[in-house]
C-alpha distance (Angstrom), angle and dihedral (degrees) to the residues before:
residue distance angle dihedral
M1 . . .
R2 3.83 . .
R3 3.79 90.7 .
G4 3.81 89.7 51.8
W5 3.75 92.0 51.9
T6 3.75 91.6 47.2
V7 3.79 91.9 53.3
L8 3.79 91.8 46.5
T9 3.82 92.1 48.1
G10 3.79 90.8 49.1
A11 3.80 91.5 49.8
L12 3.80 91.7 49.7
V13 3.80 90.6 49.3
L14 3.84 90.9 50.4
I15 3.81 90.5 48.7
A16 3.74 91.2 49.7
L17 3.78 91.5 48.7
G18 3.83 90.2 47.4
I19 3.79 90.8 52.0
G20 3.80 91.2 46.9
L21 3.80 91.9 49.8
A22 3.82 91.6 46.8
R23 3.78 89.6 55.8
L24 3.79 93.1 48.2
P25 3.83 110.3 119.6
V26 3.83 113.6 -117.9
P27 3.82 130.0 -161.6
Y28 3.74 95.2 -113.8
V29 3.82 138.5 107.5
A30 3.75 125.6 -149.2
E31 3.79 121.3 -139.1
A32 3.81 113.7 -156.5
P33 3.81 131.7 177.0
G34 3.74 107.2 -80.0
P35 3.81 135.7 -160.8
T36 3.80 118.4 -51.9
I37 3.78 115.7 -152.3
D38 3.80 131.3 -166.0
T39 3.78 107.3 -124.6
L40 3.82 87.6 -157.1
G41 3.76 92.3 57.6
K42 3.81 141.0 57.5
A43 3.84 136.9 -76.9
N44 3.79 122.0 -165.6
G45 3.79 89.1 -3.8
K46 3.79 95.7 -56.8
Q47 3.78 130.3 105.6
I48 3.81 107.1 -105.0
I49 3.79 96.0 -144.4
Q50 3.78 110.4 36.3
I51 3.79 121.3 -167.7
T52 3.79 118.0 -165.5
G53 3.79 123.0 -172.0
R54 3.79 97.1 22.9
A55 3.75 134.4 72.7
T56 3.83 112.2 -109.4
T57 3.80 130.8 -147.1
K58 3.85 125.7 -126.0
P59 3.77 107.3 -125.6
K60 3.79 114.8 -155.9
G61 3.80 98.4 -147.9
H62 3.79 138.3 52.2
L63 3.78 135.4 -94.6
N64 3.76 102.2 -170.0
L65 3.79 126.2 -171.6
T66 3.74 113.7 -148.7
T67 3.82 132.7 -144.4
V68 3.80 143.0 -170.1
S69 3.79 124.4 -131.4
A70 3.81 114.0 -140.2
I71 3.85 115.8 -148.2
D72 3.78 111.6 -161.4
Q73 3.81 133.9 -172.2
I74 3.79 95.4 33.9
D75 3.80 125.0 167.3
L76 3.79 128.9 -130.5
G77 3.82 94.6 -96.8
T78 3.81 91.3 51.6
A79 3.80 91.2 46.9
I80 3.78 91.2 52.3
R81 3.80 91.2 48.1
F82 3.83 90.4 51.2
W83 3.82 91.5 46.8
I84 3.78 88.3 55.8
D85 3.84 91.4 44.8
G86 3.78 107.2 82.9
D87 3.85 92.7 -154.7
T88 3.79 95.8 63.8
A89 3.84 130.8 64.0
V90 3.84 121.6 -148.9
L91 3.84 113.5 -151.6
P92 3.77 134.7 177.9
R93 3.81 106.2 -92.5
E94 3.81 94.5 -120.6
F95 3.85 89.0 62.3
V96 3.83 89.2 65.4
Y97 3.81 102.0 23.9
P98 3.81 110.7 33.9
P99 3.83 108.6 -143.4
D100 3.84 92.7 -131.7
Q101 3.81 91.9 61.8
S102 3.77 130.0 65.0
R103 3.81 121.8 -127.5
K104 3.80 88.4 -109.0
Q105 3.80 92.2 54.2
I106 3.82 91.5 49.0
E107 3.75 92.3 49.6
A108 3.79 91.6 48.3
R109 3.83 90.4 50.3
N110 3.81 91.2 49.3
A111 3.79 90.8 50.3
D112 3.82 90.9 49.6
D113 3.81 90.8 48.3
F114 3.78 90.8 51.2
T115 3.82 92.0 50.3
Q116 3.80 90.9 47.7
S117 3.80 91.0 49.3
Q118 3.80 89.0 57.4
T119 3.81 92.7 48.8
S120 3.84 92.7 48.0
A121 3.84 90.9 44.5
E122 3.81 89.5 55.5
T123 3.82 93.0 47.2
A124 3.80 92.8 46.9
A125 3.83 94.0 45.1
L126 3.82 93.2 48.4
R127 3.85 89.6 50.1
E128 3.79 89.9 50.6
I129 3.83 92.8 53.5
G130 3.80 94.5 46.9
Y131 3.81 110.0 -83.3
P132 3.85 107.2 118.1
V133 3.77 126.4 -154.5
I134 3.77 115.4 -110.8
V135 3.81 117.4 -148.7
K136 3.80 110.5 -163.9
V137 3.80 133.5 -178.7
E138 3.82 109.8 -117.0
S139 3.82 96.9 178.6
L140 3.76 145.4 -27.9
S141 3.81 123.4 -112.1
A142 3.79 121.6 -123.0
G143 3.82 109.9 -78.3
S144 3.76 90.1 8.2
P145 3.88 115.6 179.2
S146 3.87 85.8 -136.2
T147 3.86 92.7 61.2
G148 3.77 108.8 128.4
K149 3.81 91.5 11.7
L150 3.87 104.5 63.2
A151 3.84 129.2 26.3
A152 3.75 138.6 -166.7
G153 3.78 109.2 -78.7
D154 3.79 95.7 32.6
V155 3.84 113.4 136.0
L156 3.78 108.9 -141.1
T157 3.80 111.6 -139.1
T158 3.85 109.2 165.9
V159 3.83 139.6 18.3
D160 3.83 116.5 -161.3
G161 3.78 88.5 -14.0
K162 3.82 94.8 -53.9
Q163 3.80 121.0 118.0
I164 3.78 113.7 -107.8
T165 3.77 103.8 -127.2
S166 3.83 95.6 172.6
N167 3.75 142.5 -9.5
G168 3.81 87.1 -100.8
F169 3.80 91.4 57.5
L170 3.83 90.4 49.7
Q171 3.85 92.4 50.2
R172 3.82 93.2 47.0
T173 3.83 89.2 50.9
L174 3.78 92.1 49.4
Q175 3.83 91.3 49.0
A176 3.80 89.3 59.8
H177 3.85 86.3 68.1
Q178 3.73 134.5 64.9
P179 3.84 129.0 -122.1
G180 3.84 105.9 -86.5
D181 3.84 93.7 34.2
T182 3.79 116.3 120.6
V183 3.79 123.3 -126.8
R184 3.75 131.0 -170.3
I185 3.82 113.8 -128.4
G186 3.80 121.0 -165.8
Y187 3.76 114.9 -155.9
L188 3.76 146.4 163.3
R189 3.79 119.9 -123.8
G190 3.77 103.4 -170.0
N191 3.77 101.0 -39.3
A192 3.79 94.9 -35.3
P193 3.80 117.6 105.2
A194 3.79 118.7 -141.6
T195 3.82 141.9 161.3
A196 3.80 129.3 -131.7
T197 3.78 128.2 -167.3
V198 3.81 109.9 -145.0
K199 3.79 128.5 -171.1
L200 3.78 103.9 -140.7
G201 3.81 119.3 -119.4
A202 3.82 126.7 -155.2
D203 3.79 134.1 -115.2
D204 3.83 125.3 -144.3
Q205 3.78 91.2 -77.0
R206 3.80 92.8 49.1
H207 3.80 92.9 -107.9
P208 3.78 115.8 150.3
I209 3.81 114.3 -104.6
L210 3.82 141.0 178.0
G211 3.80 89.8 -146.4
V212 3.78 95.3 -125.6
R213 3.80 134.9 121.5
L214 3.79 109.1 -129.2
N215 3.80 134.4 -159.4
Q216 3.79 122.5 -156.8
S217 3.79 119.4 -155.5
Q218 3.79 136.4 164.0
P219 3.83 112.2 -162.6
H220 3.81 113.7 -151.4
P221 3.84 132.3 155.9
F222 3.83 98.1 -122.5
T223 3.78 140.8 49.7
V224 3.78 128.8 -117.7
T225 3.80 120.7 -156.4
I226 3.81 125.2 178.7
Q227 3.78 115.4 -155.8
L228 3.79 112.7 -168.7
S229 3.80 131.3 120.4
D230 3.79 140.5 178.0
I231 3.83 91.9 51.9
G232 3.80 125.6 104.6
G233 3.76 139.4 -169.8
P234 3.80 133.1 44.0
S235 3.82 102.5 -86.6
A236 3.83 97.5 100.5
G237 3.77 93.1 66.1
L238 3.79 97.8 99.3
M239 3.79 94.3 49.5
F240 3.82 93.1 47.0
A241 3.81 90.1 52.2
L242 3.82 91.3 50.0
G243 3.78 90.8 47.6
I244 3.86 90.8 53.7
I245 3.79 90.9 49.5
D246 3.80 93.2 47.5
L247 3.79 93.6 50.9
T248 3.84 94.8 48.1
T249 3.76 102.6 41.2
A250 3.78 132.8 66.3
D251 3.82 98.4 -123.7
D252 3.83 115.6 84.8
L253 3.78 100.4 -131.0
T254 3.79 92.3 -160.1
N255 3.82 98.5 45.6
G256 3.81 85.8 -149.3
K257 3.82 94.9 -54.1
F258 3.81 125.9 131.9
I259 3.83 100.9 -116.7
A260 3.80 123.5 179.0
G261 3.75 132.4 175.0
T262 3.77 150.0 141.7
G263 3.80 141.1 -138.6
T264 3.77 141.6 128.6
I265 3.76 117.6 -106.0
D266 3.79 135.7 -159.7
D267 3.77 131.6 -155.5
D268 3.84 91.0 -88.6
G269 3.84 92.0 53.6
T270 3.79 97.0 -107.5
V271 3.85 110.4 153.9
G272 3.80 116.4 -140.1
V273 3.77 136.9 -161.6
I274 3.81 123.6 -88.1
G275 3.80 138.6 -167.7
G276 3.81 129.5 -108.9
I277 3.83 95.6 35.3
Q278 3.76 94.0 156.0
Q279 3.77 95.4 51.2
K280 3.81 90.6 46.1
M281 3.82 92.3 54.1
I282 3.77 90.5 49.0
A283 3.84 91.0 51.5
A284 3.84 90.5 47.9
R285 3.75 94.4 50.9
K286 3.78 93.7 46.5
A287 3.82 88.9 52.0
G288 3.80 90.6 54.3
A289 3.84 104.1 -95.4
T290 3.80 117.9 152.8
V291 3.80 97.9 -179.4
F292 3.80 126.3 48.0
L293 3.79 124.8 -168.6
V294 3.82 109.4 -142.8
P295 3.85 125.8 -168.4
A296 3.78 108.0 -116.2
G297 3.78 90.3 -120.0
N298 3.81 91.4 58.9
C299 3.83 96.1 47.3
E300 3.81 96.9 97.6
E301 3.81 92.1 53.2
A302 3.82 93.8 41.9
S303 3.78 99.9 45.8
G304 3.77 95.7 70.7
A305 3.82 96.3 41.2
A306 3.81 105.2 46.7
P307 3.84 114.2 130.8
A308 3.81 115.2 -118.0
G309 3.74 112.6 -86.6
L310 3.84 95.4 28.0
R311 3.78 116.9 114.7
L312 3.78 113.6 -151.0
V313 3.86 119.8 -144.8
K314 3.78 119.5 -167.5
I315 3.82 113.3 -131.4
D316 3.82 129.5 -175.0
T317 3.81 101.5 160.2
L318 3.80 139.3 22.8
H319 3.75 89.9 -116.3
G320 3.78 89.6 52.1
A321 3.79 89.8 52.2
V322 3.81 92.4 51.3
T323 3.78 90.0 47.9
A324 3.80 92.7 47.8
L325 3.82 92.3 50.9
A326 3.83 90.1 49.4
T327 3.79 89.1 51.8
L328 3.80 90.8 49.0
R329 3.76 89.0 55.8
R330 3.82 88.5 57.8
N331 3.81 90.0 45.0
G332 3.82 88.8 -117.4
P333 3.80 130.0 148.0
V334 3.83 117.3 -78.0
P335 3.87 131.2 -173.4
A336 3.81 107.8 -84.2
C337 3.78 133.1 -161.9
């Protein structure tokens, strides 16, 4: 009898310890498949991409952005359950929430990134459909190295023989130089083309500069507005850009297919890597997607983790995405991960 009670008591103690350990907080965050939203559709009763001043098309398919849901403040038992669950990733907390930043700072940064992704998506999409970016000199700084070479009102067209597609492209090209290097700047003064050779100056951080204040514009006869909240980060940029193109051009990019994807985008249409690719693919497939657009830099990670029935298409630029979707409509070969 005593031995039985001893065994029972020991078992109860072990169970209690197990329950206590399972409830022990751990410094991990779980990333689960999040909502996937059709950029061609509506959210909260409003069209997500609104075009004013131009007739829009009615695409038959989907162009879904994908997201990841972060689950914070988990306990050991939950972490183990998520480790076993193939749909959810468990990451050290500092990977998601850097310890040198507050939660408020991180949320503010994610909101800013999301807003910037929409702005860059619009710029890249408009360029793709034929509305170029204009980079114009507003003024020259005091002692500018461009004095006598460039003037207010000049429209900059090339740098070192490469077309200037945005202010960002110009700045990245300049940063590949050192102060004191010379660059060739093509420009329009009025309607007259000309070229100036400028010896680059330096700012307070010793970055190479032209010493000019620039203004970027992109004249177009209609307005684009994106209405979507409660999502953060920059990874919806590619799908927003494709949605704008699909609504403002005659070709149906989707050809009736359910296409999802992810990827950051800059003003020049370059598609960048994102986090949570596995969870985003799972969310897309569960929603019904059969094609998933993957940033080229995420292909290695994505190729071995794609759910059955989801075709992965490798994307490095917005133009490449448009070309790939056109090829899919013809049942032709596309870059795969």
